[in-house]
C-alpha positions as CSV (number, residue, x, y, z in Angstrom):
1,M,-8.8,-20.8,-25.6
2,V,-5.6,-20.0,-23.7
3,L,-2.7,-22.0,-22.1
4,R,-1.7,-20.9,-18.7
5,G,0.4,-22.2,-15.8
6,R,3.8,-23.5,-14.8
7,I,4.7,-27.1,-15.9
8,T,7.6,-29.5,-16.3
9,V,7.9,-32.0,-19.1
10,P,9.6,-35.5,-18.9
11,G,13.3,-35.9,-19.3
12,D,14.8,-35.5,-22.8
13,K,14.3,-38.7,-24.8
14,S,17.4,-38.3,-26.9
15,I,19.6,-37.8,-23.8
16,S,17.9,-40.6,-21.9
17,H,18.8,-43.1,-24.7
18,R,22.4,-42.0,-24.7
19,A,22.8,-42.0,-20.9
20,L,21.6,-45.6,-20.7
21,L,23.7,-46.9,-23.5
22,I,26.9,-45.0,-22.6
23,A,26.5,-45.9,-18.9
24,S,26.2,-49.5,-19.9
25,I,29.6,-49.6,-21.6
26,S,31.3,-47.6,-18.9
27,Q,33.2,-49.0,-15.9
28,G,31.5,-48.6,-12.6
29,T,28.1,-47.2,-11.5
30,S,26.2,-44.4,-13.1
31,V,23.1,-42.7,-11.5
32,I,20.8,-41.3,-14.1
33,Q,18.1,-38.8,-12.9
34,G,15.3,-37.3,-15.0
35,L,14.9,-40.3,-17.3
36,S,12.3,-40.0,-19.9
37,S,9.2,-42.2,-19.3
38,A,8.8,-42.8,-23.0
39,Q,8.3,-46.4,-24.2
40,D,11.2,-45.8,-26.6
41,C,13.6,-45.4,-23.6
42,V,12.1,-48.4,-21.9
43,R,13.1,-50.4,-25.0
44,T,16.7,-49.1,-24.7
45,M,16.8,-50.2,-21.1
46,E,15.4,-53.6,-21.9
47,C,18.0,-54.1,-24.7
48,C,20.8,-53.1,-22.3
49,A,19.5,-55.7,-19.8
50,E,19.5,-58.4,-22.4
51,L,23.2,-57.6,-22.9
52,G,23.9,-58.4,-19.3
53,V,23.8,-54.8,-17.9
54,E,22.2,-54.5,-14.4
55,I,19.9,-51.6,-14.2
56,E,17.9,-50.7,-11.1
57,K,15.0,-48.3,-11.3
58,Q,14.8,-46.4,-8.0
59,D,11.7,-44.6,-9.2
60,S,10.0,-43.6,-12.4
61,W,12.8,-41.1,-13.3
62,T,15.9,-42.5,-11.7
63,A,18.0,-45.5,-12.7
64,V,21.3,-46.9,-11.3
65,V,23.4,-48.6,-14.1
66,D,26.1,-51.0,-13.2
67,G,28.3,-50.6,-16.3
68,K,30.1,-53.5,-18.0
69,G,32.9,-51.6,-19.6
70,L,33.7,-51.7,-23.3
71,S,34.5,-55.4,-23.6
72,S,32.2,-57.2,-21.1
73,L,28.7,-57.1,-22.7
74,Q,27.1,-60.5,-23.0
75,E,25.9,-62.1,-26.2
76,P,22.1,-61.8,-26.1
77,W,20.0,-65.0,-25.7
78,D,17.3,-63.7,-27.9
79,V,16.6,-61.1,-30.6
80,L,16.8,-57.5,-29.3
81,D,13.5,-55.8,-29.8
82,C,13.7,-52.0,-30.2
83,G,10.0,-51.5,-30.6
84,N,9.3,-48.2,-32.4
85,S,12.6,-46.6,-31.5
86,A,14.9,-45.8,-34.3
87,T,17.3,-44.2,-31.9
88,T,17.6,-47.5,-30.0
89,M,18.2,-49.5,-33.1
90,R,20.8,-47.2,-34.7
91,L,22.8,-46.3,-31.6
92,L,22.7,-49.9,-30.3
93,S,23.9,-51.2,-33.6
94,G,27.0,-49.0,-33.3
95,I,27.8,-50.6,-29.9
96,L,27.0,-54.1,-31.2
97,A,29.3,-53.6,-34.1
98,G,32.2,-53.4,-31.6
99,Q,31.2,-56.7,-29.8
100,D,32.9,-60.0,-30.6
101,F,29.6,-61.8,-30.7
102,F,26.4,-62.3,-32.8
103,S,23.2,-60.3,-32.3
104,I,20.0,-59.5,-34.1
105,V,18.0,-56.2,-33.7
106,T,14.5,-55.8,-34.8
107,G,11.4,-53.6,-34.1
108,D,7.8,-53.1,-34.8
109,N,6.3,-52.8,-38.3
110,S,7.0,-49.1,-38.5
111,L,10.7,-49.4,-37.5
112,R,11.3,-52.4,-39.8
113,N,10.4,-50.0,-42.7
114,R,12.7,-47.2,-41.7
115,P,16.1,-46.8,-43.5
116,M,19.0,-48.5,-41.9
117,K,21.5,-48.6,-44.8
118,R,22.7,-45.2,-43.5
119,I,24.2,-46.9,-40.5
120,V,25.0,-50.3,-42.0
121,T,27.3,-48.8,-44.7
122,P,29.8,-47.0,-42.3
123,L,29.7,-49.9,-39.8
124,Q,30.6,-52.3,-42.5
125,L,33.4,-50.0,-43.7
126,M,34.7,-50.2,-40.1
127,G,34.8,-54.0,-40.3
128,A,31.5,-55.2,-38.9
129,E,29.5,-57.9,-40.6
130,I,25.9,-56.8,-40.9
131,R,23.1,-58.3,-42.9
132,G,19.5,-57.1,-43.2
133,R,16.5,-57.1,-45.5
134,Q,17.0,-55.5,-48.9
135,Q,20.8,-55.6,-48.9
136,G,21.0,-54.2,-45.4
137,S,18.6,-51.4,-46.0
138,L,15.9,-52.6,-43.5
139,A,15.7,-54.4,-40.2
140,P,15.9,-56.9,-38.8
141,L,19.7,-56.5,-38.8
142,A,22.0,-59.4,-37.9
143,V,25.3,-58.1,-36.5
144,Q,28.6,-60.0,-36.1
145,G,30.8,-57.5,-34.5
146,G,34.4,-57.0,-33.5
147,G,37.7,-56.3,-35.2
148,L,36.8,-52.7,-36.1
149,E,39.2,-50.1,-37.6
150,G,38.7,-46.4,-37.3
151,I,37.5,-44.6,-40.5
152,T,36.8,-41.0,-41.6
153,Y,33.2,-40.8,-42.8
154,K,31.4,-37.9,-44.4
155,L,27.6,-38.1,-43.7
156,P,25.5,-37.8,-46.9
157,V,22.7,-36.3,-44.7
158,A,22.9,-34.5,-41.4
159,S,21.8,-37.1,-38.8
160,G,22.5,-37.2,-35.1
161,Q,21.6,-40.9,-35.0
162,V,23.9,-41.9,-37.7
163,K,26.8,-39.8,-36.3
164,S,26.2,-41.4,-32.9
165,A,26.2,-44.9,-34.3
166,I,29.6,-44.3,-35.9
167,L,31.1,-42.6,-32.9
168,L,29.9,-45.4,-30.5
169,A,31.4,-48.0,-32.8
170,G,34.6,-45.9,-32.9
171,L,34.9,-46.5,-29.1
172,F,35.8,-50.1,-29.9
173,A,37.9,-49.5,-33.0
174,E,41.6,-49.4,-33.5
175,G,42.8,-45.9,-34.1
176,T,40.7,-42.8,-34.5
177,T,37.2,-42.5,-36.1
178,A,36.1,-39.2,-37.6
179,V,32.6,-38.1,-38.7
180,I,32.2,-35.1,-41.0
181,E,28.8,-33.4,-40.9
182,P,27.3,-31.3,-43.8
183,I,25.2,-29.4,-41.3
184,P,25.5,-29.6,-37.5
185,S,23.0,-32.1,-35.9
186,R,22.2,-32.7,-32.3
187,D,25.4,-33.3,-30.3
188,H,24.2,-35.1,-27.2
189,T,26.4,-38.1,-27.9
190,E,29.6,-36.0,-28.1
191,Q,28.6,-34.1,-24.9
192,M,28.0,-37.3,-23.0
193,L,31.0,-39.2,-24.3
194,A,33.2,-36.3,-23.1
195,A,31.5,-36.3,-19.7
196,F,32.2,-40.1,-19.4
197,G,35.9,-39.7,-20.2
198,A,36.1,-40.5,-24.0
199,D,39.0,-39.0,-25.9
200,I,36.8,-36.9,-28.3
201,E,37.5,-33.8,-30.3
202,R,35.1,-31.5,-32.1
203,D,36.2,-28.9,-34.6
204,H,34.8,-27.3,-37.8
205,G,32.1,-29.8,-38.6
206,Q,34.1,-32.8,-37.7
207,V,34.0,-35.1,-34.6
208,K,36.8,-37.5,-33.8
209,V,36.9,-40.2,-31.2
210,K,39.9,-42.3,-30.2
211,G,39.2,-46.0,-29.8
212,K,39.9,-48.3,-26.8
213,T,39.7,-45.5,-24.3
214,A,37.9,-46.6,-21.1
215,L,34.7,-44.8,-20.0
216,Y,33.8,-44.3,-16.3
217,G,30.4,-44.2,-14.6
218,Q,29.0,-40.7,-13.9
219,S,26.0,-39.0,-12.4
220,V,23.7,-37.7,-15.1
221,D,20.8,-35.2,-14.6
222,I,18.7,-35.0,-17.7
223,P,16.8,-31.8,-18.5
224,G,13.2,-31.7,-19.8
225,D,12.7,-32.6,-23.4
226,I,12.4,-29.5,-25.7
227,S,10.6,-31.7,-28.3
228,S,7.9,-32.4,-25.7
229,A,7.8,-28.8,-24.5
230,A,7.3,-27.7,-28.1
231,F,3.7,-29.1,-28.1
232,F,2.8,-26.6,-25.4
233,M,5.2,-23.8,-26.3
234,A,4.0,-23.5,-29.9
235,P,0.2,-23.2,-29.2
236,A,0.8,-20.8,-26.3
237,A,2.8,-18.6,-28.6
238,V,-0.1,-18.1,-31.0
239,L,-3.1,-18.0,-28.6
240,P,-3.5,-14.4,-27.4
241,G,-3.8,-14.3,-23.6
242,S,-1.7,-17.4,-23.0
243,D,1.0,-17.2,-20.4
244,L,2.9,-20.4,-19.9
245,V,6.2,-21.3,-18.2
246,I,7.9,-24.6,-18.9
247,E,10.6,-25.3,-16.3
248,N,14.0,-26.9,-16.6
249,V,13.9,-27.6,-20.4
250,G,17.0,-28.6,-22.3
251,L,18.4,-25.7,-24.4
252,N,21.1,-27.4,-26.3
253,P,21.7,-25.1,-29.4
254,T,21.4,-28.0,-31.8
255,R,17.8,-28.5,-30.5
256,T,16.4,-25.0,-30.2
257,G,15.4,-24.4,-33.8
258,I,11.7,-24.3,-32.7
259,I,12.4,-21.3,-30.4
260,D,14.2,-19.5,-33.3
261,V,11.3,-20.2,-35.7
262,L,8.6,-19.1,-33.2
263,Q,10.5,-15.9,-32.5
264,A,10.9,-15.3,-36.2
265,M,7.1,-15.5,-36.4
266,G,6.9,-12.8,-33.7
267,A,6.4,-15.0,-30.6
268,L,7.1,-13.5,-27.1
269,I,9.5,-16.0,-25.6
270,Q,11.8,-15.4,-22.7
271,L,14.5,-17.8,-21.4
272,E,15.1,-17.7,-17.6
273,N,17.4,-19.4,-15.1
274,V,19.7,-20.7,-17.9
275,K,22.6,-22.8,-16.7
276,S,24.8,-25.6,-17.9
277,S,25.1,-29.1,-16.4
278,G,27.1,-31.9,-17.9
279,G,27.7,-29.8,-21.0
280,E,24.0,-29.4,-21.6
281,L,22.2,-26.0,-21.3
282,R,18.9,-25.9,-19.5
283,G,16.5,-23.2,-18.4
284,D,12.9,-22.1,-18.0
285,I,10.9,-21.0,-21.1
286,Q,8.2,-18.4,-20.7
287,V,5.8,-17.9,-23.6
288,K,3.1,-15.3,-23.9
289,G,0.5,-15.5,-26.7
290,R,0.0,-13.1,-29.6
291,S,-0.7,-13.0,-33.3
292,L,2.1,-14.6,-35.3
293,T,3.2,-14.2,-39.0
294,G,4.4,-16.8,-41.5
295,T,8.0,-17.5,-42.0
296,C,10.4,-19.6,-44.0
297,I,11.9,-22.8,-42.3
298,D,14.8,-24.3,-44.2
299,G,18.5,-24.9,-44.4
300,D,20.5,-25.2,-41.1
301,L,17.2,-24.8,-39.1
302,I,15.9,-28.2,-40.3
303,P,18.2,-30.6,-38.3
304,R,17.8,-28.3,-35.3
305,M,14.0,-28.9,-35.2
306,I,13.3,-31.9,-37.4
307,D,11.0,-33.4,-34.7
308,E,9.2,-30.2,-34.2
309,I,8.2,-29.5,-37.8
310,P,4.7,-31.2,-37.4
311,I,3.7,-28.9,-34.6
312,A,5.3,-25.9,-36.4
313,A,3.0,-26.8,-39.4
314,V,0.0,-26.7,-37.2
315,I,0.9,-23.3,-35.8
316,A,1.5,-22.0,-39.3
317,T,-2.2,-22.6,-40.1
318,Q,-2.9,-19.9,-37.5
319,A,-0.2,-17.4,-38.5
320,V,-0.8,-14.5,-40.8
321,G,0.5,-15.1,-44.3
322,K,2.5,-17.9,-45.9
323,T,4.9,-20.3,-44.2
324,E,7.3,-22.4,-46.3
325,I,9.1,-25.5,-45.0
326,R,11.9,-26.6,-47.3
327,D,14.9,-29.0,-47.1
328,A,12.9,-31.3,-44.9
329,G,12.8,-34.5,-47.1
330,E,13.9,-36.4,-44.0
331,L,10.3,-36.1,-42.8
332,R,9.3,-38.7,-45.4
333,V,11.2,-41.5,-43.6
334,K,10.1,-40.9,-40.0
335,E,7.5,-43.0,-38.3
336,S,5.2,-41.9,-41.2
337,D,5.7,-39.8,-44.3
338,R,5.1,-36.7,-42.2
339,I,4.9,-34.4,-45.2
340,K,2.2,-36.4,-46.9
341,V,0.3,-37.1,-43.6
342,L,0.3,-33.5,-42.5
343,V,-1.2,-32.4,-45.8
344,E,-3.8,-35.2,-45.7
345,E,-4.9,-34.8,-42.1
346,L,-4.7,-31.0,-41.6
347,G,-6.4,-30.7,-45.0
348,K,-9.4,-32.6,-43.5
349,L,-9.7,-29.9,-40.9
350,G,-9.7,-27.1,-43.5
351,A,-6.1,-26.1,-43.5
352,Q,-4.6,-24.4,-46.6
353,I,-1.6,-26.6,-46.9
354,Q,0.2,-27.9,-49.9
355,E,2.8,-30.7,-50.3
356,L,6.2,-29.8,-51.7
357,P,8.9,-32.4,-52.6
358,D,10.9,-31.5,-49.6
359,G,8.4,-29.7,-47.3
360,L,5.2,-27.8,-47.0
361,E,3.5,-24.6,-47.9
362,I,0.9,-23.3,-45.5
363,V,-1.3,-20.2,-45.7
364,G,-3.0,-18.7,-42.7
365,P,-4.8,-17.8,-40.6
366,T,-7.4,-20.5,-41.1
367,P,-10.2,-21.3,-38.6
368,L,-10.0,-25.1,-38.5
369,K,-13.2,-27.2,-38.6
370,G,-14.1,-30.4,-36.9
371,G,-13.6,-33.9,-38.2
372,I,-12.0,-37.3,-37.7
373,V,-8.3,-37.5,-38.4
374,Q,-5.7,-40.3,-38.2
375,A,-2.5,-40.5,-36.3
376,H,-0.9,-43.0,-38.7
377,G,0.9,-44.7,-35.9
378,D,3.1,-41.6,-35.5
379,H,3.3,-40.1,-32.0
380,R,4.3,-36.6,-33.2
381,I,1.5,-36.5,-35.7
382,A,-0.9,-37.6,-33.0
383,M,0.1,-34.8,-30.6
384,S,0.2,-32.2,-33.4
385,L,-3.4,-33.1,-34.4
386,E,-4.5,-32.9,-30.7
387,I,-3.1,-29.4,-30.6
388,A,-4.8,-28.6,-33.9
389,S,-8.1,-29.3,-32.2
390,L,-7.5,-26.3,-30.0
391,F,-8.0,-24.1,-33.1
392,S,-11.4,-25.6,-34.0
393,S,-14.8,-24.5,-32.7
394,E,-16.1,-28.0,-33.6
395,P,-15.0,-31.4,-32.2
396,V,-11.9,-33.0,-33.6
397,R,-11.4,-36.7,-33.0
398,V,-7.9,-38.1,-33.4
399,Q,-7.9,-41.8,-33.9
400,G,-4.9,-43.9,-32.9
401,T,-3.5,-41.6,-30.1
402,H,-2.2,-44.6,-28.1
403,C,1.1,-44.1,-30.0
404,I,1.7,-41.0,-28.0
405,D,3.1,-43.2,-25.2
406,V,6.1,-43.9,-27.4
407,S,7.5,-40.5,-26.5
408,F,5.2,-38.6,-24.1
409,P,2.8,-40.6,-21.9
410,E,2.0,-37.5,-19.8
411,F,1.0,-35.3,-22.8
412,S,-2.8,-35.5,-22.5
413,S,-2.9,-34.9,-18.7
414,I,-0.6,-31.8,-19.0
415,L,-2.5,-30.4,-21.9
416,H,-5.8,-30.7,-19.9
417,R,-4.3,-29.1,-16.9
418,I,-3.1,-25.9,-18.7
419,T,-6.0,-25.4,-21.1
420,S,-8.9,-23.1,-20.4
């Protein structure tokens, strides 16, 4: 089994969310190209429309957004449904906290069980009135916004979503809002706010935004999603004979942990045509397959590849020696408890994998066997298990793969095209 060819992947999901939200609160028109086709991003678009923002889809990947500015969003007629998208709920809550009206955000069963206290607490400190289940820990969240004051807030856990929620709320606050990070997390929000004209400063683990500064519509060209690319990059790296090029992929340093880990395992990866657009690096990734060795994934690497750890775990089953994943307790509060689920489902296929309190221990290489495994409603688990089937000489059936559409509807067709 090898992976060969040249492919592109859909636009970066994280950047797509932010482009739609920030364009909606900017003055004038924004043209967004390369939008992700993920259901999560469709939810963000629908929520913006419910707030009175006019968004015209010119094609599947291009949208024209007629921004309302900071103070002209409309009170929604109904509950805002974020579906499965925690990014939508957390970032949108930051914007709603700055609006002088009442709104409610909810989501599907999975999202209503994901932690929201991490955004509720700082938004309340800024002056928003927010109520939710279990003392604001869980959605639905009811938000009465307006009257915000800037704060300085130290994040207990590195989180690009929580940081973004606070910074977006800071746009509507009196004075300056500062967020202090223990470890750098993805910085797409800061990059995009700067491009749209926000008064924002970044220095030594702290991000500051000055409130009441108008934003202005921009043209945004979104690169391919490295989290999507990882599901092809990783197996290509460990399958000898593979030669795969993934074009125009986002290479933001806060997101390239998966490249660093694969290279530490001995992968042959080359970056080509690297350039910057709108503050975001992008380029082509060429991967050639060879035998890999185990490594340790921990510390500062974790927030730079938190979404790619499931596929890294799969690849570790095929690497020589032991791979340890530490400091990844955040995996337990994703769409599923990804630590527990990876142990359970990869174990069914014969992987030598053990659960740690904050991660995993995996020993390889292990020829995987066939079987029936479950996606647990988690799109990244589903795709990781589909990739695991490449390493089995027997059929592997992944049940519940419909959830893949949440982030990557094109996954199966691309995988089929490059696999031989």
